KOLSELUM-556329 format. One record per residue: x, z, y of N, C-alpha, C in turn. Coordinates in pm, 1 decimal. Each point is the difference from the previous one (the first is absolute). Layout:
BEGIN
      neast        nup     nnorth     caeast       caup    canorth      ceast        cup     cnorth
          X          Z          Y          X          Z          Y          X          Z          Y
...
END
This chain:
BEGIN
      neast        nup     nnorth     caeast       caup    canorth      ceast        cup     cnorth
     -120.6      480.8    -4233.4     -103.1        9.3      103.4      -98.6     -114.8      -16.2
     -128.6       29.2       12.0     -102.4     -100.9      -17.7      -65.1      -41.2      130.4
      -93.6      -93.4      -11.6      -73.1      -47.7      117.1      -80.3      114.4       61.6
       10.6       12.8      130.5      -65.5      103.5       81.8       55.0      140.1      -23.8
      114.3        9.6      -65.8       66.7      129.9       -3.6       50.6       33.2      140.0
      -11.8      126.1       42.1       44.9       35.8      135.0      151.5        0.3       12.3
       46.9      -33.9      117.6      142.5        4.2       32.8       16.6      100.1      113.9
       72.3      106.5      -26.2       14.3      107.8       97.2      123.0      -22.1       87.6
      -17.6       18.1      129.8      112.5       -6.3       92.6       78.7      130.3       -6.0
      124.2       -7.3       46.1       87.4      116.5       -7.3       72.4       20.0      132.2
      -10.3      118.8       59.0       83.3       28.4      116.7      145.6       10.3      -42.6
       89.2      -55.6       78.6      142.4        1.7      -34.2       78.9      100.7       82.4
      -34.7       11.8      127.1       64.5       99.3       86.0     -103.2       49.5      100.1
       -7.2      130.1       17.8      -91.5       60.4       97.2       77.2      109.5       72.5
       19.0      -15.9      129.2       79.4       95.6       76.6      -69.9       35.8      130.7
       37.1      114.8       54.3      -60.7       52.4      122.4      109.5       31.8      101.0
      -14.3      -50.9      121.2       87.1       35.6      112.4      -80.2       93.5       89.3
       39.8      123.9        6.0      -78.1      100.3       73.9        1.0      -25.7      150.4
      115.5      -39.6       52.2       14.0      -25.9      143.8       77.6     -130.0       16.7
      -69.1     -104.6       38.0       63.6     -131.4       12.0       95.2       -0.3      118.9
      117.6      -56.5      -18.2       95.3      -13.4      109.5      -64.3      -74.4      116.9
       30.4       45.2      119.0      -68.0      -52.2      119.0       16.2     -150.9       14.7
      121.1      -50.7      -23.2       21.3     -143.0       18.3      -67.4      -80.9     -110.9
       -6.7       56.2     -120.7      -70.0      -68.9     -108.0     -150.4       -2.9       27.4
      -51.9      111.1       51.9     -141.8        4.2       36.9      -32.3     -106.9      103.7
       91.1      -20.8       91.9      -19.1     -103.3      102.6       -6.8     -138.7      -64.2
       91.8      -27.8      -90.4        3.7     -131.0      -65.3     -125.6      -23.4      -83.0
      -47.7      105.0      -64.9     -120.0      -10.7      -82.6     -128.1       -3.4       82.2
       11.4       28.2      128.5     -117.4        0.5       86.2      -88.1      121.5      -18.9
       59.1      112.4      -42.0      -79.3      120.5      -21.2      -40.9       62.5      132.4
     -119.4       58.2       -0.1      -45.8       74.4      116.6       67.5      137.7        3.7
      -14.2       67.7      112.8       62.7      131.7       14.3      -55.4      100.5      -99.9
     -125.7      -18.3      -40.9      -60.1       94.6      -94.4       30.1      -35.1     -146.5
       71.9     -107.6      -23.1       34.7      -39.4     -136.7      146.6       36.2      -25.4
       19.3      123.1      -42.1      135.3       53.0      -13.0       54.8       -7.6     -142.0
      -88.9      -12.2     -100.6       42.9       -1.2     -139.7      -31.9     -134.5      -63.6
       79.2      -34.8     -101.7      -12.2     -132.0      -61.0        9.7       10.9     -151.8
      -93.2      -65.9      -68.0        5.8      -11.4     -145.0       34.7     -141.9      -39.1
       84.2      -15.2      -99.9       45.8     -131.7      -44.7      -27.6      -12.5     -149.2
      -55.2     -114.1      -40.0      -30.1      -22.8     -140.7       36.3     -142.7      -38.5
       62.0      -14.8     -116.5       16.2     -131.7      -61.0      -66.9        4.2     -136.8
      -42.2     -116.8      -47.6      -70.5       -7.1     -127.8       23.0     -136.9      -62.2
      -35.6      -10.3     -127.7       23.5     -125.6      -71.2     -114.2      -99.8       13.5
      -97.7       31.3       85.0     -111.1      -93.0       21.8      -45.9       10.5      144.5
        0.2     -111.9       71.3      -29.2        7.3      143.5     -147.7       20.5       31.1
      -89.2      -79.1      -62.4     -141.2       13.1       36.1      -59.2      133.2      -44.3
       45.2       52.0     -112.9      -42.6      134.0      -40.3       42.7      102.5      104.2
      115.1      -23.0       61.7       47.6       92.5      103.3      -78.9      -14.6      129.4
      -35.8     -121.9       36.6      -78.3      -19.4      122.7     -133.2       75.5       -6.2
      -69.6       -7.6     -113.3     -127.1       71.9       -8.8       23.3      150.8       -9.0
      116.3       40.0      -50.7       29.9      142.7      -14.5       36.7       64.7      132.8
       70.9      -72.4       85.4       30.0       58.1      131.0     -124.6        1.3       87.7
      -92.4      -93.4      -24.2     -129.0        8.3       67.9      -72.8      127.0      -43.0
        6.2       30.3     -128.7      -61.7      122.4      -51.0       60.9      123.0       66.7
      129.9       -3.4       26.7       66.9      114.0       64.1      -60.7       32.0      135.2
      -42.3     -103.5       73.1      -56.1       23.1      133.5     -135.5       69.7       -5.0
      -62.6        2.0     -117.6     -128.6       69.2      -15.0       19.0      149.6      -27.2
      119.5       39.2      -39.4       22.6      136.8      -47.0       91.2       82.1       90.8
       63.4      -64.6       95.2       94.1       72.8       86.0        5.2      -67.2      136.6
       50.2       72.8       95.3       16.7      -50.7      135.6      129.7      -80.9        5.8
       -4.8     -118.1      -62.2      116.6      -88.3       -3.7      -42.1     -141.4       37.6
       97.6      -76.0       42.7      -22.1     -140.5       34.2      106.0      -83.7      -69.5
      -40.9     -114.4      -52.2       95.9      -93.5      -58.5       70.8      -70.6      115.5
      129.2       28.3       15.9       74.1      -58.3      112.0       87.3     -116.3      -44.8
       18.2      -14.5     -130.0       74.9     -114.7      -51.7      -34.5      -18.0     -146.7
      -23.9     -125.2      -40.3      -21.1      -32.6     -140.9       30.9     -147.4      -18.1
       90.7      -29.7      -90.8       39.8     -139.0      -17.4       44.4      -24.8     -143.2
      -43.8     -112.8      -54.8       40.9      -40.5     -134.1      140.8      -58.7        3.4
       70.1       18.4     -110.9      130.6      -62.7      -15.8      -16.2     -135.8      -68.0
       97.5      -85.4       15.6      -10.5     -136.4      -50.5       27.4       -7.8     -150.1
      -81.6      -82.8      -67.8       18.2      -39.5     -140.1      -47.5      102.6     -101.2
      -38.0      120.9       42.6      -59.1       95.2      -93.2       97.8      102.0      -53.8
      -55.3       97.1      -72.0       78.2      113.6      -46.5      111.3      -40.5      -96.4
      -20.5     -105.8      -75.7      103.4      -41.9      -96.6      124.9      -54.5       69.1
      -11.3      -29.9      127.4      114.6      -51.8       75.3       33.0       94.1      116.6
      -24.4      127.2      -18.4       19.3       98.1      107.0      147.6       14.4       35.4
       25.2       44.0      121.7      137.1       16.3       48.5       70.4      120.3      -60.4
      -76.9       91.2      -56.6       60.3      119.5      -58.5      -98.3       70.7      -91.7
       48.4       98.3      -70.4      -79.1       71.9      -99.4     -125.4       61.9       59.3
        6.3       44.1      124.2     -111.2       72.1       62.6      -75.1      -84.0      103.2
       28.0     -130.1        4.8      -61.8      -84.6      102.0     -139.8      -45.2      -38.4
      -17.9      -52.1     -120.9     -130.6      -47.0      -43.4      -48.1     -119.8       78.5
     -130.3       -0.4       31.2      -61.7     -112.8       70.1      -36.0       29.7      144.2
       14.1      125.1       42.5      -54.5       35.8      131.6       64.9      127.9       51.7
        7.8       10.8      130.5       28.5      127.5       64.8     -110.8       26.3      101.2
      -48.2      123.4        3.1     -105.8       39.2       93.5       37.2      132.0       65.2
      -43.9       18.1      123.6       30.3      120.9       75.9     -128.2       58.6       58.6
      -16.0      129.8      -16.9     -112.3       74.5       56.4       53.8       97.1      103.8
      -54.0       -4.4      119.7       42.2       91.5      105.9     -109.6      101.5       26.9
       41.4      123.0       31.9      -96.3      105.1       30.2       60.0      104.3       91.6
      -79.7       97.2       41.3       47.1       97.2       98.5       95.2      104.0      -56.6
       -3.7       22.9     -130.8       84.2      104.0      -60.1       19.8      -30.4     -148.2
       95.1       67.8      -63.6       27.9      -26.3     -140.8     -119.4       24.7      -92.2
      -81.7       98.8       30.5     -113.1       32.3      -87.5      -99.1     -115.7       -6.6
      -31.2      -61.2      113.6      -93.6     -112.1        0.9       58.1     -120.1      -73.8
      125.8      -29.4       23.4       62.6     -114.3      -66.3        9.5       24.2     -150.0
       32.2      122.2      -38.5        5.1       33.0     -142.6     -136.5      -19.5      -64.8
     -105.5       41.1       68.5     -135.4      -19.6      -52.9      -32.0     -148.8      -13.6
       43.6      -78.6       97.1      -21.3     -143.8       -7.6       75.8      -62.8     -115.8
      123.7       40.0      -19.4       79.2      -50.8     -112.0      -61.7       40.3     -133.3
      -47.1      122.8       -9.1      -65.4       45.8     -123.6     -119.1      -88.4      -34.5
      -82.8      -29.1      100.9     -118.9      -82.9      -23.0       38.9     -141.3      -40.1
      102.3      -54.1       65.1       43.4     -135.9      -31.5       56.0       -9.1     -141.2
       83.1       93.9      -38.1       60.6       -1.8     -133.1     -106.1       17.6     -108.4
      -95.0       89.3       24.3     -106.4       22.1      -97.4      -83.2     -125.8      -20.6
      -38.0      -64.4      108.6      -81.2     -121.3       -9.7       79.7     -113.4      -64.4
      124.6      -12.8       41.2       86.6     -105.0      -53.6       15.2       12.3     -150.9
       14.4      122.6      -48.0       30.1       24.3     -140.4     -122.3       -3.0      -90.3
     -119.4       14.9       56.3     -118.2       16.6      -85.8     -114.9      -96.2       29.1
      -10.9      -51.8      122.1     -119.3      -76.6       36.4       27.1     -142.0       48.8
      119.8      -26.9       46.6       31.6     -133.2       52.2       44.6      -88.5     -116.0
      -94.4      -34.4      -85.4       32.2      -63.5     -127.4       -1.4     -152.5        6.5
      105.8      -59.5      -50.3        3.3     -142.2      -32.4      -44.7      -15.8     -144.3
      -27.4     -125.3      -39.3      -42.7      -25.9     -137.6       70.3     -123.3      -55.5
       20.0        2.0     -131.1       57.8     -114.5      -68.5     -108.7     -103.6      -27.9
       30.8     -126.9       27.7      -97.7     -107.4      -22.3       22.5      -73.3     -131.1
      106.5       35.7      -71.2       25.2      -66.9     -127.8       73.0       95.4      -94.7
        1.5      -35.9     -126.4       58.8       86.3     -102.2      151.0       12.4       16.7
       61.7     -101.7       58.2      145.7        4.5       18.3       42.4       87.8      117.0
      -96.3       44.9       79.1       25.8       87.5      114.4       93.6      -63.7      103.1
      -13.5     -130.0       21.1       79.2      -63.7      104.8      -86.1      -65.2      108.0
     -130.9       32.4       -1.6      -89.8      -33.1      111.0      -70.4      129.4       39.3
       26.7       46.0      120.7      -58.2      125.7       46.7      -80.2      -25.5      127.7
     -105.5       78.3       18.2      -83.3      -18.8      119.5      -58.3      133.6       42.8
      -54.8        1.8      122.6      -42.4      123.7       65.3     -140.3      -19.1       58.0
     -105.7       34.2      -76.1     -137.7      -15.0       49.6      -53.1      134.0       51.1
       51.2       46.5      112.0      -19.1      139.1       42.2     -110.0       12.6      105.8
      -92.4       90.0      -23.6     -107.9       26.8       95.7       22.4      136.5       63.8
       -9.9        4.4      131.4       10.1      125.4       76.0     -134.2       24.1       66.9
      -60.8      111.7      -30.3     -133.6       26.6       53.9        3.1       33.2      148.9
      109.2       63.0       45.3       12.0       35.2      141.9      145.4      -15.8       43.2
       25.0      -90.0       90.9      136.5      -19.6       47.5       45.7      117.7       85.6
      129.7       24.7       -4.8       61.8       94.7       90.2       45.9      -69.2      127.7
       78.7       70.6       78.6       41.0      -52.2      130.7       88.2     -123.5      -12.3
       86.5       -4.5     -100.8       96.2     -109.8      -10.7      -66.4     -133.7      -30.9
      -75.5       -6.3     -108.4      -63.4     -126.8      -36.5     -112.6      -37.5       96.1
      -66.1       97.4       59.0     -102.3      -30.4      100.4       61.2      -74.4      117.9
      113.9       48.1       46.8       68.0      -65.7      111.6       51.7     -137.5      -40.9
       57.2       -8.5     -118.8       54.4     -126.9      -48.8     -107.5     -107.9       -8.3
     -119.9       40.5      -42.3     -109.3      -95.5      -21.2      -97.1       -8.0      116.5
       26.1       78.5      105.5      -88.7        3.9      116.1     -142.4       36.8      -41.4
       -9.2      108.4      -78.0     -128.4       50.4      -49.0      -20.3      143.6       46.2
     -124.3       44.7        8.0      -23.7      141.7       28.4       57.1       86.7     -111.8
       50.1      114.0       35.0       49.5       93.1     -100.8     -112.7       36.1      -95.9
       32.4        4.9     -128.9     -100.1       32.4     -100.8      -73.8     -121.0      -54.9
       53.1     -119.8       24.0      -65.6     -121.7      -48.7       35.0      -26.7     -146.8
      -93.5      -54.6      -78.4       32.8      -43.8     -136.3       79.3     -130.4        4.1
       98.2      -12.8      -88.7       75.1     -124.6      -11.0       32.7      -28.4     -145.9
       22.9     -127.1      -28.2       58.3      -42.4     -127.5      140.0      -51.1       31.4
       99.2       62.3      -60.9      140.7      -34.1       22.5       45.0      -76.2     -124.5
       17.4     -133.1       12.4       14.4      -88.2     -115.4      133.3      -73.7        4.1
       80.9       18.7     -105.2      132.6      -60.6       -6.3       21.6      -59.9     -138.2
       63.3     -116.6       -4.4       32.2      -64.3     -127.5      113.8      -99.4       23.3
       58.8      -53.1     -107.6       97.3     -107.8       18.1      -65.4     -120.3       67.7
       80.9      -93.9       51.6      -53.9     -104.6       87.9     -116.5      -81.8      -55.1
       13.5      -59.6     -117.4     -108.3      -84.3      -51.3     -120.7       84.1      -38.6
       24.5      107.4      -74.2     -109.8       87.2      -40.9      -74.6       54.6      121.8
       75.6       41.6      100.3      -61.9       56.4      119.3      -78.0     -100.7       81.1
       50.2     -122.5        9.4      -69.4     -104.7       74.8     -137.7      -28.8      -59.7
       -4.9      -17.1     -130.6     -126.8      -27.0      -67.3      -91.5      122.0        6.0
       58.1      116.7      -20.3      -80.0      122.5       -6.7      -55.5       40.8      135.8
       75.2      -23.7      106.9      -50.9       33.8      133.2     -122.5      -84.0       33.6
        4.4     -128.0      -33.5     -116.2      -85.7       22.9     -120.6       52.0      -77.3
       22.0       40.2     -125.3     -110.2       53.4      -81.1      -54.0      129.9       59.0
       87.8       83.9       48.9      -43.4      127.2       58.8      -87.7      -21.9      122.1
       38.6      -94.8       84.9      -75.9      -26.2      122.1     -137.7      -59.3      -30.1
      -11.0      -73.4     -109.6     -127.4      -59.6      -38.1      -91.9       97.8      -73.1
       54.6      113.4      -41.9      -75.6       91.0      -86.0      -82.2      102.4       77.0
       33.3       24.8      126.1      -64.6      108.9       73.9       12.8      -24.2      149.5
      -73.9       77.3       77.4        2.5      -11.6      146.1      121.5       74.5       55.1
      115.1      -63.8      -11.0      126.0       56.1       48.1       70.3     -103.6       86.4
       94.5       46.8       80.5       78.9      -91.7       81.5      145.1       45.8        2.4
       88.4      -94.5       23.3      142.8       30.0        4.7       34.2       66.8      133.3
       64.1      115.5       -7.5       45.4       68.4      121.2      152.6        7.5        6.4
       66.0      -31.5     -110.5      145.5      -11.4       -1.8       36.6      -95.5     -113.1
       87.6      -94.7       29.6       35.7     -101.1     -100.2      151.3      -13.4       -7.9
       52.8        3.3     -119.9      142.4      -21.4      -24.8       13.4     -126.7      -83.5
       36.7     -112.7       61.3       10.8     -124.2      -76.7      120.4        5.3      -92.9
       -4.0      -81.2     -104.8      117.1       -4.5      -87.6      112.8      -80.4       64.3
      125.9       47.5      -15.9       36.8      122.1      -68.5       16.4      115.2       99.3
      -33.1      117.9      -42.8       33.9      119.1       78.0      147.8       32.7      -22.0
       48.5      108.1       59.8      139.2       39.6      -22.6       29.1       19.8     -148.6
     -101.5       43.8      -74.9       19.4       23.4     -143.1      -51.8     -115.5      -85.7
      -29.2     -113.1       66.3      -43.9     -123.3      -67.6     -140.4        8.2      -58.9
      -81.3       89.7       52.3     -141.6        6.6      -35.2      -82.6      -55.7      115.7
     -131.2       16.6       -5.9      -89.0      -33.6      110.5     -121.5       90.1      -10.6
      -81.0        0.6      103.7     -120.6       81.0       -9.5      -74.1       10.7      131.1
     -101.4       84.6       -1.2      -83.8       17.4      118.1      -68.6      135.1       -5.7
      -40.8       46.0      114.8      -87.0      116.8       10.8     -135.3      -49.5       48.4
     -104.7       35.2      -72.9     -135.6      -42.4       32.6      -81.9      119.0       46.4
      -88.7      -23.2       96.1      -89.2      105.5       46.5     -144.3      -35.5      -33.3
      -81.5      102.3       -9.9     -141.7      -13.8      -31.1      -53.2      135.3      -39.9
     -119.8        5.0      -52.5      -51.3      125.8      -51.9       81.7       40.8     -122.1
      -11.9      126.1      -38.9       76.3       44.6     -116.0      -40.0      -77.6     -125.8
     -128.5      -23.8      -16.6      -45.6      -75.3     -117.7       51.1     -143.4        3.8
        3.6      -60.2      118.5       51.1     -136.3       11.9      149.6       -5.8      -29.4
       74.6       97.5       48.6      143.7        4.2      -26.9       26.9       19.7     -148.6
      -81.5       82.3      -64.7       15.2       21.6     -143.5      -29.2     -127.3      -77.6
     -105.7      -71.6       39.4      -34.1     -126.0      -65.2      109.1     -104.3       21.7
       56.6       -4.3      119.7      106.1      -95.8       29.8      124.3       29.1      -83.1
       34.4      127.7      -13.5      116.2       37.1      -80.5      -21.0      -36.3     -146.8
     -123.0       18.1      -49.4      -30.8      -36.2     -138.8       11.5     -150.6      -21.0
      -48.5      -78.0       96.2       10.7     -146.1      -10.1      145.9      -44.1        8.5
       75.8       64.1       86.1      142.7      -27.7       12.1       68.9       24.6     -133.8
      -29.7      113.6      -60.7       59.7       34.6     -129.3      -32.9     -103.6     -106.3
     -126.3      -37.4      -10.6      -40.2      -95.3     -103.3       66.9     -135.2       20.2
       15.7      -40.4      125.3       64.2     -128.7       26.9      149.1        4.1      -32.8
       66.6      110.0       30.6      140.7       14.1      -37.2       15.7       -9.4     -151.5
      -85.6       70.9      -73.1        5.7       -3.2     -146.5      -25.9     -141.1      -52.9
      -91.4      -72.3       64.5      -32.0     -134.6      -44.6      118.8      -94.8       19.7
       66.0       10.4      114.2      117.6      -84.2       23.7      111.1       35.2      -98.9
       16.0      129.5      -28.5      101.8       41.5      -96.8      -28.9      -56.9     -138.9
     -129.0       -7.6      -34.9      -38.9      -54.6     -131.3       12.9     -150.8       -4.7
      -35.4      -65.6      113.1       -5.3     -146.5        2.7       72.6      -51.6      125.2
      130.8        3.9        2.0       71.6      -37.1      122.8      -14.1     -147.1       37.8
      -17.7      -88.3      -97.3      -17.0     -143.3       30.2     -142.6      -39.5      -36.9
      -85.1       -4.0      102.7     -141.9      -29.9      -21.5      -59.6      -45.6      132.2
      -27.1     -130.6       11.7      -50.1      -50.2      128.2     -101.0     -113.1      -19.5
      -68.2        0.4     -113.0     -100.5     -103.4      -23.9     -133.4       40.3       60.6
END
């Protein structure tokens, strides 16, 4: 694998509960109209977060739970655990199935990470979303359909690259994950016009690549 080769995320388990048990629905905080539940795990958490947001654009579903696991997919608790578990609730199995379909499709084809070095041991996520769905809009306190740059990298690379991204375009931080996250990365979600978010993601990418090329450079 070479520099800027794409890294594809993989769903590990995708299941549908047609009728959630009443007491489980209570614990999950489901509304009376949320009778069905979709569950997904994957080997990449941030790719999954943007993918479940995509699901909310294609089906009458709501993200009712999404959480990263500690230390990353290489230290997962089991074969099907990966880095994250997410749950989509909806009024019936058909809506939840449609939401899962959209999430899996986006996760497998569009939520791309990239390699920052030839050894493929520095990976980063310079992802631009032209229109947020319900999940990320709520998370970032933005109007639905807002452009964002969703930027993730290892701690040092991400710290330098986030500063470069903010200086490159008229964007602002609407969500920040300081290092270390549960998976030992860091990152931020930036808002602005679509062109500004694209420029910020490009600057973020170039800065990550620069740190990967020259990790000790402070003159």
